[in-house]
C-alpha positions as CSV (number, residue, x, y, z in Angstrom):
1,M,0.2,15.7,-2.9
2,E,2.8,13.1,-3.8
3,R,2.1,9.5,-2.7
4,V,4.0,7.3,-0.2
5,I,4.3,3.8,-1.6
6,V,4.8,0.8,0.7
7,V,6.1,-2.3,-1.2
8,G,5.4,-5.5,0.7
9,V,2.6,-5.6,3.3
10,G,3.6,-8.6,5.4
11,A,5.1,-8.6,8.9
12,L,6.6,-5.1,8.5
13,G,4.7,-3.4,5.7
14,S,1.2,-4.2,7.0
15,H,2.0,-2.6,10.3
16,V,3.7,0.4,8.7
17,A,0.5,1.0,6.6
18,L,-1.6,0.8,9.8
19,L,0.6,3.4,11.4
20,A,0.6,5.6,8.3
21,R,-3.2,5.9,8.2
22,N,-3.2,9.5,9.4
23,W,-0.5,10.8,7.1
24,K,-1.5,13.7,4.7
25,N,0.3,12.0,1.8
26,P,-1.9,9.5,-0.1
27,L,-0.8,5.9,0.5
28,R,-0.3,3.1,-2.0
29,V,0.5,-0.5,-1.0
30,V,2.0,-3.0,-3.4
31,D,1.9,-6.8,-2.8
32,F,1.1,-9.8,-5.0
33,D,0.9,-12.3,-2.2
34,R,-2.2,-13.9,-0.6
35,I,-3.0,-14.2,3.0
36,E,-2.4,-17.6,4.6
37,Q,-3.3,-18.8,8.0
38,K,0.3,-18.5,9.3
39,N,0.3,-14.8,8.3
40,T,-2.4,-13.9,10.8
41,Q,0.1,-14.6,13.6
42,S,2.6,-12.0,12.6
43,Q,1.0,-9.5,10.2
44,F,-1.9,-7.0,10.3
45,H,-4.1,-9.4,8.5
46,S,-7.0,-11.3,9.9
47,K,-8.8,-14.6,9.3
48,M,-11.4,-12.7,7.4
49,G,-8.8,-12.0,4.8
50,L,-7.7,-15.6,4.2
51,G,-7.1,-16.3,0.6
52,K,-7.3,-12.6,-0.4
53,N,-4.6,-10.5,-1.9
54,K,-2.7,-8.8,0.9
55,A,-2.7,-5.3,-0.6
56,Q,-6.5,-5.5,-1.3
57,A,-7.3,-7.0,2.1
58,L,-5.3,-4.2,3.8
59,Q,-7.1,-1.6,1.8
60,Q,-10.5,-3.1,2.9
61,A,-9.4,-3.3,6.5
62,L,-8.2,0.3,6.7
63,Q,-11.3,1.5,5.0
64,G,-13.6,-0.6,7.2
65,L,-11.9,0.1,10.5
66,F,-10.8,3.7,10.1
67,G,-12.5,5.1,7.0
68,V,-9.0,5.5,5.4
69,K,-8.8,5.1,1.6
70,I,-5.6,3.8,0.2
71,D,-4.6,2.6,-3.3
72,A,-3.9,-1.2,-3.4
73,V,-1.9,-2.8,-6.2
74,P,-2.2,-6.6,-6.2
75,H,0.7,-7.2,-8.6
76,K,4.3,-8.4,-8.3
77,L,6.9,-5.6,-8.7
78,V,9.3,-6.4,-11.5
79,D,11.5,-4.3,-13.8
80,D,8.8,-4.1,-16.5
81,N,6.2,-2.5,-14.2
82,A,8.3,-0.6,-11.7
83,G,7.6,2.8,-13.4
84,T,3.9,2.2,-13.3
85,L,3.8,0.9,-9.7
86,L,6.4,3.1,-8.1
87,G,6.0,6.3,-10.2
88,D,8.8,8.3,-11.8
89,S,9.5,11.7,-13.1
90,A,8.5,10.9,-16.6
91,G,4.9,11.9,-16.3
92,T,3.2,8.6,-15.5
93,K,-0.3,8.7,-14.1
94,L,1.1,8.3,-10.6
95,G,3.8,10.8,-10.9
96,K,6.9,10.9,-8.9
97,A,6.4,9.4,-5.4
98,A,7.3,11.4,-2.3
99,L,8.8,8.3,-0.7
100,V,9.0,4.5,-1.3
101,I,9.2,2.3,1.7
102,D,10.6,-1.1,1.0
103,C,9.2,-3.8,3.3
104,T,9.9,-6.7,1.0
105,D,11.7,-9.9,2.3
106,N,13.8,-10.9,-0.7
107,A,16.9,-9.5,-2.4
108,A,15.4,-9.7,-5.9
109,A,12.5,-7.3,-5.1
110,R,14.9,-5.0,-3.3
111,R,17.1,-4.8,-6.3
112,V,14.2,-3.9,-8.5
113,I,13.2,-1.1,-6.1
114,Q,16.8,0.2,-5.8
115,K,17.3,0.3,-9.5
116,H,14.1,2.3,-10.1
117,V,14.4,4.8,-7.2
118,R,18.1,5.5,-8.0
119,K,17.3,6.0,-11.7
120,H,14.5,8.5,-10.9
121,G,15.9,10.1,-7.7
122,I,13.0,8.9,-5.5
123,P,13.7,8.8,-1.8
124,C,13.6,5.3,-0.5
125,L,13.6,3.8,3.0
126,H,14.4,0.1,3.5
127,G,13.0,-1.9,6.4
128,A,14.6,-5.3,6.9
129,L,14.2,-8.1,9.4
130,S,16.4,-11.1,10.1
131,A,14.8,-14.4,9.3
132,D,14.1,-15.2,12.9
133,G,12.7,-11.7,13.6
134,T,15.1,-10.7,16.3
135,F,17.0,-8.0,14.5
136,G,16.0,-5.2,12.1
137,R,17.4,-2.4,10.1
138,I,15.8,0.8,8.9
139,V,18.2,2.3,6.3
140,W,18.0,4.9,3.6
141,D,18.8,3.6,0.1
142,E,22.1,5.4,-0.2
143,H,23.4,3.3,2.7
144,F,21.5,0.0,2.0
145,V,22.9,-3.2,0.7
146,A,20.4,-6.0,0.2
147,D,21.3,-9.3,1.9
148,E,20.5,-12.6,0.1
149,E,18.1,-14.9,1.9
150,G,19.6,-18.0,3.6
151,K,17.8,-20.0,0.9
152,E,15.5,-18.8,-1.8
153,G,11.9,-18.3,-0.6
154,Q,12.9,-18.7,3.0
155,A,10.0,-17.9,5.3
156,T,10.5,-14.9,7.5
157,C,8.9,-14.4,10.9
158,E,5.8,-16.6,10.4
159,D,4.9,-17.8,13.9
160,G,4.1,-14.6,15.7
161,E,6.4,-15.1,18.6
162,Q,8.3,-12.0,17.6
163,L,5.2,-9.9,17.0
164,P,6.2,-7.1,19.5
165,M,9.5,-6.9,17.6
166,F,7.8,-6.5,14.3
167,A,5.6,-3.8,15.7
168,L,8.7,-2.0,17.2
169,A,10.5,-2.1,13.8
170,A,7.4,-1.0,11.9
171,A,6.8,1.9,14.4
172,Q,10.4,3.0,13.9
173,I,10.0,2.9,10.1
174,A,6.8,5.0,10.5
175,V,8.6,7.5,12.8
176,V,11.6,7.9,10.4
177,A,9.3,8.2,7.3
178,Q,7.0,10.7,9.0
179,R,9.9,12.9,10.0
180,F,11.3,12.8,6.5
181,L,8.0,13.8,5.0
182,K,7.8,16.7,7.5
183,D,11.3,18.2,7.1
184,G,13.5,16.0,4.9
185,T,15.5,14.5,7.7
186,R,17.0,11.1,6.9
187,Q,18.0,8.8,9.8
188,S,18.8,5.1,9.8
189,F,18.5,2.7,12.8
190,Q,19.2,-0.7,14.0
191,V,16.3,-2.3,16.0
192,M,16.6,-5.1,18.5
193,P,14.3,-6.3,21.3
194,T,16.7,-4.6,23.8
195,G,16.6,-1.2,22.1
196,I,17.0,1.0,19.1
197,V,20.4,2.4,17.9
198,R,20.8,5.2,15.5
199,L,23.2,4.4,12.6
200,A,23.2,7.7,10.6
């Protein structure tokens, strides 16, 4: 069965992976970053993982808590390794992915993802949060335009005050992805603390 690949397992992606633990499709998570103390306030990462790679720590947590085995890739996604990490239709070991879920927080990574999925016809769902964590979008690639950060490397949602909002956005990403995997339906949404609005 084709994999679902979650790129970026921070505030959004770590919670998406948690909610995807019962999916039939195998799960791969990709993230080069390490867990810092501030991450434990807003992400599905604990103090036990401090200093560890986020993808590998998430792999260990899901295995330990739920017995779920996922594939963890502790590398930064760049043009040169996108085919290996995201899969394509050219017969790589991974093969073509069923779905790529982009939960990254910077435009450069999003452009790498878009370039690859568009070239290889891989379905891609983008999850994006505003820097203050009060607004989110869940948008299919054909309708998605990556926003530049306010400043390069700008921290997103680090204090945990908006944790319920992150969980709401992650849950909606999981709902949209799960429905797509079931019947191919593609829907996009805007998420705010006051509600969820369908875009397309």
